[in-house]
N, C-alpha and C positions, 0 to 999 in steps of 0.2 A: 636311695638316699644313704649316704655314708655318714657315720657319726664320728667326728673327731673329738676325742675326749680332752677337755681342759686339764692342763697339768701333765698330760701324757704326750700330746703333740702327735698322736698317731690315731689312725682309724681303728676303732675297737669293735665296731658293729656296723653291719649293713642293714638298714631298715627298709622293708618293702611295705608301703602303706596299703591298708585295705579299706573296706567300707567302715566309715566312722561309727556305724551302728552295730558292727560285729562285736561280740563278746569273747572272741577267740584270739589268742596270740600264739602263733607258732614260733618255736625257737629251734635253732640248729647250732649247738655248741661246737661241733666238730666239722664245720662247713669247709674249712680251708686248711691247706698245708703250707700256707705262706708264712715267711718270716719277715716281719717289718724291719726296716733299718733301725738300729745298726746291726741287727743279728743276721748272720748268713750261715748256711749249712757247712760245717767242716767237711773236708774231703772224706774223712773216715766215716762220716755219717751219711754219705750220699746214698747208701743202700736203703735207708729208711724213709726218705722224704716222700716217696710216692706210695707208701704202704699204709695199711690201716692203723699203724701205730701213730702216724702223723696227722691223720684226719679220717673222716668217714666217707669213703668214695660214694658218690651218688646221693648223699643225704641232702646236700644243698638244693639240687634239682628237685628232689621229691618234696622238700619243704616248700619251695616256691610254687610248685605246681598244685599241691594241696591247698595252699593259701589262696591261690587264684580261684580255684573252684568254690571255696568257701567264702570268698570275699574278705578274708582275714588278713590281719597284719602279720608279717614275718620278720624275725630278727635273726641274723646270721653272724656268728663270730668271724672275724677277718684274719685270724692268726692261728697257727698250728697249736694243737693241744700239747705238743711237746715243749713249747715255750712255757705254757702254764695251762692247766686244764680247766675250762670254764664249767665243767660238769662235776667238779670236785670242790668240797669245802676247803677254804684256804688252810685249815689246820691239818688236813690229811697228808700222810707221808707221800702219797702218789700224786699230789698236786703237780709236781715237776718230776717227771720220770727220769731216772738216771740209768736204767738198763732196759733192754728189750731183747727178747729171744736169747737171753744169756750174754748179751754183748753190752759193754758200756757205751753210753752216749756222750761223746765229747762236747756236744752242744750244752749239756747240763752238768759238766764236771766242775767241781770246786767253785760253785757260784759264791761270789762275795755278797755282802749285805746289800750293797747298792744295786747290784744286778738283780738280786732277788726282789728287792722293793720295786724295781721297774717292771718285773714280771707281774707282780701283784697289782700294779696299776692297770695293766691290760685286763686282768680278770675283773677288777672293780669297774672299769669302764664299760665292759660288756654288760655286766649285771645292772649297772645304772641305767643303761638304755632299755633293757628288758623291764626293769622295775618301773620305770616311768610309764611305759606302755600298758603294763598289766594294771597298775594303779588306776589308770583311766578307765578300766573295765572291771570294777570290783565284782567279785562273785562269778567271774567268767572262767573259761577253760584255758589253761596253759598246756600246750601240746608240743612236746619236744620230739624231734625226729632225728634218729640215728641209724647207722647201718652197721652190720656185723659181718666178719669174715666167715665163709662157709665152714672153715676148718681151722682150729687153733690147736695144733699139737702141744702136748701129747694126748689131748682129749680126742675122742672119735669125731668124725664129721657131724655137724649139727643137723638135726632132723627137721627143725622148724624153718619155715620160710619167713615168718614174722614173729616178733615177740611183743606182747603188750605188757609194759612194765607199770607197776603201780605200788603205792603204799597204802594211803588212806582211802583212795577212791575205788574200793573193791567192786561196787555195783556198776559204776561207769566202765571200769576195765572189762568186766564180764560182758556188758552190752557191746563194747567194741570188739572183743575177741569173738563173740558169737556172730556178730554181723560180718566179720571178715571170714570166719569159717563157713558161714552159709553161702558166701560168694566164692567158695572153692579154695581158700588159702589154708595152709597148714600153720596153725597158730600156737605158740607157747605162751603160757601165763607166767610172768616173771622168769622168762627164759629167752635167750641164753644168759641173761643177767637178771638180777633181782632189783626191783625198785625199792626194796627195803634196805635200810642201812646206809643211806646216803649216796647210792649209785645213780639216782636220778635227782641229784642235788639241785640243778637249775630249776626244773619245773616245780619241785616241791617248795623250794625257797620262795618263789614268787607267788605261787598259788596260796601258800600259807599266809603270806603278808597281805593278800587281797581278799581272803576269805573265799577263794575259788577252788577249782578242781585241777589236779595235776595228773597227767598221763604222759607216758613216753612210748613211742613206737620204734621198735628195732626192725630194720629191713635187711634181709640177707643181701650181700653186696652184688651177687651175680644177677639179682632181680633189679636192684636199685640202679645199677649202671647200664642196664639194657633199656634204651628209650621206649621200645615197644612194650615190654613187660611192665616197665614203670608206669606207662600211661594207663594200663588196665588197673594196676594197683592203686594209683592215685585216685582214679574214679571210684574204686571200691572203698577206699579209706574215707573219702569225703561222704559217701553215702552211708557208711557205717557210723559216722559221727553224728548224723542228723538226729537220731533219737536222743543222744546225750545233750545236744544243743537245745533241743526242744524241752528238756527237763522231764 
Protein backbone atom coordinates (compact mmCIF):
# COMPACT_ATOMS: atom_id res chain seq x y z
CA UNK A 1 0.00 0.00 0.00
CA UNK A 2 1.47 3.32 -1.05
CA UNK A 3 0.87 6.51 0.89
CA UNK A 4 0.28 9.64 -1.23
CA UNK A 5 0.79 12.59 1.05
CA UNK A 6 -1.83 15.37 0.84
CA UNK A 7 -0.23 18.65 -0.13
CA UNK A 8 2.79 16.84 -1.55
CA UNK A 9 1.15 14.92 -4.38
CA UNK A 10 3.83 12.23 -4.20
CA UNK A 11 4.15 8.83 -2.61
CA UNK A 12 6.26 9.31 0.52
CA UNK A 13 5.87 5.89 2.14
CA UNK A 14 5.09 2.32 1.27
CA UNK A 15 3.12 0.58 4.03
CA UNK A 16 3.03 -3.21 4.28
CA UNK A 17 0.23 -4.11 6.69
CA UNK A 18 0.79 -6.75 9.35
CA UNK A 19 -1.25 -8.49 11.99
CA UNK A 20 -3.53 -5.88 13.63
CA UNK A 21 -2.60 -7.32 17.01
CA UNK A 22 1.15 -6.88 16.52
CA UNK A 23 2.81 -4.18 18.62
CA UNK A 24 5.82 -3.88 16.29
CA UNK A 25 6.35 -1.35 13.50
CA UNK A 26 9.40 -1.84 11.30
CA UNK A 27 10.74 1.18 9.47
CA UNK A 28 13.23 1.56 6.64
CA UNK A 29 14.25 5.16 6.08
CA UNK A 30 16.79 4.42 3.35
CA UNK A 31 14.81 1.86 1.38
CA UNK A 32 14.98 3.55 -2.03
CA UNK A 33 17.34 5.45 -4.32
CA UNK A 34 14.39 6.75 -6.34
CA UNK A 35 13.93 10.43 -7.19
CA UNK A 36 10.23 11.28 -7.56
CA UNK A 37 9.25 13.84 -10.20
CA UNK A 38 10.20 16.58 -10.79
CA UNK A 39 13.68 15.61 -9.57
CA UNK A 40 16.11 13.69 -11.76
CA UNK A 41 19.74 12.71 -11.31
CA UNK A 42 22.10 15.24 -12.92
CA UNK A 43 24.60 13.62 -15.27
CA UNK A 44 27.49 14.60 -13.01
CA UNK A 45 25.85 12.76 -10.09
CA UNK A 46 25.31 9.51 -12.01
CA UNK A 47 28.17 7.88 -10.08
CA UNK A 48 26.34 8.10 -6.76
CA UNK A 49 22.80 6.92 -7.46
CA UNK A 50 23.45 3.20 -6.92
CA UNK A 51 25.84 3.63 -3.99
CA UNK A 52 25.23 3.52 -0.24
CA UNK A 53 25.16 7.31 -0.25
CA UNK A 54 21.82 7.27 -2.06
CA UNK A 55 20.18 4.39 -0.17
CA UNK A 56 20.84 1.30 1.97
CA UNK A 57 21.15 -1.64 -0.45
CA UNK A 58 19.30 -4.72 0.78
CA UNK A 59 17.62 -2.94 3.68
CA UNK A 60 14.15 -2.87 2.12
CA UNK A 61 14.19 -6.60 1.45
CA UNK A 62 15.40 -7.34 4.98
CA UNK A 63 12.73 -5.10 6.46
CA UNK A 64 9.89 -6.76 4.58
CA UNK A 65 11.16 -10.25 5.32
CA UNK A 66 11.56 -9.63 9.06
CA UNK A 67 8.11 -8.05 9.14
CA UNK A 68 6.60 -11.07 7.42
CA UNK A 69 8.08 -13.47 9.99
CA UNK A 70 6.88 -11.32 12.90
CA UNK A 71 3.50 -10.48 11.40
CA UNK A 72 4.43 -6.83 11.85
CA UNK A 73 3.62 -3.71 9.86
CA UNK A 74 6.48 -2.19 7.86
CA UNK A 75 6.89 1.35 6.55
CA UNK A 76 9.46 2.11 3.83
CA UNK A 77 10.47 5.51 2.50
CA UNK A 78 10.04 5.80 -1.27
CA UNK A 79 12.64 8.47 -2.01
CA UNK A 80 16.42 8.71 -1.86
CA UNK A 81 18.07 9.91 1.31
CA UNK A 82 19.98 12.37 -0.89
CA UNK A 83 16.80 14.36 -1.52
CA UNK A 84 16.20 14.61 2.21
CA UNK A 85 17.19 12.12 4.91
CA UNK A 86 14.23 10.72 6.88
CA UNK A 87 16.64 9.49 9.56
CA UNK A 88 17.80 12.98 10.44
CA UNK A 89 16.17 15.74 12.42
CA UNK A 90 15.04 18.55 10.08
CA UNK A 91 17.35 20.94 11.92
CA UNK A 92 20.54 18.99 11.25
CA UNK A 93 23.09 20.23 8.75
CA UNK A 94 23.29 16.78 7.11
CA UNK A 95 19.55 16.59 6.45
CA UNK A 96 20.33 17.34 2.77
CA UNK A 97 23.85 16.27 1.93
CA UNK A 98 25.82 18.55 -0.40
CA UNK A 99 29.01 16.47 -0.70
CA UNK A 100 30.04 12.81 -0.71
CA UNK A 101 33.51 11.32 -0.94
CA UNK A 102 34.88 14.83 -1.28
CA UNK A 103 32.78 15.56 -4.36
CA UNK A 104 29.97 18.13 -4.61
CA UNK A 105 26.46 16.91 -5.39
CA UNK A 106 24.80 18.91 -8.12
CA UNK A 107 21.41 17.53 -7.06
CA UNK A 108 21.65 19.55 -3.86
CA UNK A 109 23.61 22.59 -4.99
CA UNK A 110 22.19 26.03 -4.24
CA UNK A 111 18.68 24.98 -3.22
CA UNK A 112 16.20 27.82 -3.09
CA UNK A 113 13.66 28.16 -0.31
CA UNK A 114 10.81 26.66 -2.33
CA UNK A 115 12.80 23.56 -3.27
CA UNK A 116 13.97 23.12 0.30
CA UNK A 117 10.37 23.33 1.48
CA UNK A 118 9.35 20.62 -1.02
CA UNK A 119 12.07 18.36 0.33
CA UNK A 120 10.80 18.91 3.87
CA UNK A 121 7.31 17.86 2.76
CA UNK A 122 8.70 14.48 1.72
CA UNK A 123 10.34 14.11 5.13
CA UNK A 124 7.15 15.13 6.93
CA UNK A 125 4.98 12.84 4.82
CA UNK A 126 7.08 9.79 5.62
CA UNK A 127 7.03 10.55 9.33
CA UNK A 128 3.31 11.19 9.33
CA UNK A 129 2.78 7.69 7.95
CA UNK A 130 5.08 6.15 10.57
CA UNK A 131 3.59 8.23 13.36
CA UNK A 132 0.03 7.15 12.65
CA UNK A 133 0.96 3.47 12.68
CA UNK A 134 3.06 3.71 15.84
CA UNK A 135 0.39 5.73 17.66
CA UNK A 136 -2.04 2.87 17.06
CA UNK A 137 0.38 0.58 18.95
CA UNK A 138 1.30 2.57 22.09
CA UNK A 139 4.13 1.14 24.12
CA UNK A 140 5.27 -1.09 21.26
CA UNK A 141 8.58 -1.57 19.49
CA UNK A 142 9.78 0.70 16.69
CA UNK A 143 12.45 -1.30 14.88
CA UNK A 144 14.41 0.51 12.20
CA UNK A 145 16.42 -1.48 9.64
CA UNK A 146 19.46 -0.12 7.80
CA UNK A 147 22.53 -1.44 6.03
CA UNK A 148 26.15 -0.30 6.05
CA UNK A 149 29.03 -0.52 3.63
CA UNK A 150 31.77 -2.98 4.67
CA UNK A 151 34.46 -0.34 4.18
CA UNK A 152 34.24 3.44 4.40
CA UNK A 153 37.71 4.89 3.72
CA UNK A 154 39.82 6.23 5.29
CA UNK A 155 38.64 4.05 8.18
CA UNK A 156 39.72 0.38 8.24
CA UNK A 157 37.29 -2.31 7.04
CA UNK A 158 34.47 -2.79 9.51
CA UNK A 159 34.80 -5.87 11.67
CA UNK A 160 31.14 -6.31 12.60
CA UNK A 161 28.48 -8.08 10.55
CA UNK A 162 25.63 -6.42 12.42
CA UNK A 163 25.22 -3.37 14.58
CA UNK A 164 22.57 -2.92 17.25
CA UNK A 165 21.93 0.79 17.74
CA UNK A 166 20.20 2.20 20.78
CA UNK A 167 19.91 5.20 23.04
CA UNK A 168 17.45 4.69 25.91
CA UNK A 169 16.68 0.99 25.35
CA UNK A 170 19.92 -0.44 26.74
CA UNK A 171 18.43 -3.65 28.15
CA UNK A 172 16.48 -4.46 24.99
CA UNK A 173 19.52 -3.70 22.85
CA UNK A 174 21.66 -6.08 24.88
CA UNK A 175 19.00 -8.80 24.64
CA UNK A 176 18.98 -8.43 20.85
CA UNK A 177 22.78 -8.27 20.55
CA UNK A 178 23.26 -11.36 22.72
CA UNK A 179 20.57 -13.26 20.84
CA UNK A 180 22.25 -12.54 17.53
CA UNK A 181 25.71 -13.34 18.89
CA UNK A 182 24.47 -16.69 20.21
CA UNK A 183 23.27 -17.46 16.69
CA UNK A 184 26.76 -16.95 15.31
CA UNK A 185 26.74 -13.31 14.18
CA UNK A 186 29.49 -10.80 14.94
CA UNK A 187 27.63 -7.90 16.56
CA UNK A 188 28.65 -4.38 17.48
CA UNK A 189 26.84 -2.31 20.08
CA UNK A 190 26.30 1.21 18.75
CA UNK A 191 28.68 0.38 15.90
CA UNK A 192 29.47 1.19 13.13
CA UNK A 193 27.28 4.14 14.12
CA UNK A 194 25.88 5.20 17.47
CA UNK A 195 22.20 5.50 18.28
CA UNK A 196 23.07 8.30 20.68
CA UNK A 197 23.00 11.88 19.46
CA UNK A 198 20.23 11.74 16.89
CA UNK A 199 21.61 9.20 14.42
CA UNK A 200 18.60 6.89 14.91
CA UNK A 201 16.24 9.83 14.75
CA UNK A 202 13.28 8.05 13.15
CA UNK A 203 12.91 5.21 15.63
CA UNK A 204 13.58 7.42 18.65
CA UNK A 205 11.16 10.11 17.52
CA UNK A 206 8.21 7.77 17.17
CA UNK A 207 8.98 5.50 20.13
CA UNK A 208 9.25 8.51 22.41
CA UNK A 209 5.93 9.88 21.18
CA UNK A 210 4.16 6.57 21.85
CA UNK A 211 5.90 5.53 25.06
CA UNK A 212 7.52 2.64 23.25
CA UNK A 213 10.96 1.16 22.62
CA UNK A 214 13.33 2.20 19.84
CA UNK A 215 16.01 -0.03 18.32
CA UNK A 216 17.88 0.09 15.04
CA UNK A 217 19.58 -2.78 13.26
CA UNK A 218 22.49 -2.13 10.91
CA UNK A 219 23.32 -5.01 8.52
CA UNK A 220 26.55 -5.20 6.53
CA UNK A 221 25.64 -4.82 2.89
CA UNK A 222 27.40 -7.91 1.57
CA UNK A 223 25.09 -9.93 3.85
CA UNK A 224 22.00 -7.83 3.26
CA UNK A 225 22.18 -8.08 -0.53
CA UNK A 226 22.83 -11.84 -0.65
CA UNK A 227 19.42 -13.58 -0.63
CA UNK A 228 20.74 -16.79 0.92
CA UNK A 229 22.67 -15.10 3.74
CA UNK A 230 19.86 -12.62 4.28
CA UNK A 231 17.35 -15.45 4.68
CA UNK A 232 19.40 -16.91 7.56
CA UNK A 233 19.84 -13.49 9.12
CA UNK A 234 16.15 -12.60 8.89
CA UNK A 235 15.21 -15.83 10.64
CA UNK A 236 17.75 -15.14 13.39
CA UNK A 237 16.67 -11.52 13.87
CA UNK A 238 13.04 -12.51 14.22
CA UNK A 239 13.96 -15.17 16.79
CA UNK A 240 16.23 -12.79 18.74
CA UNK A 241 13.43 -10.23 18.96
CA UNK A 242 10.95 -12.67 20.56
CA UNK A 243 12.18 -12.16 24.18
CA UNK A 244 11.88 -8.39 23.74
CA UNK A 245 8.36 -8.64 22.36
CA UNK A 246 7.30 -10.88 25.23
CA UNK A 247 8.56 -8.25 27.67
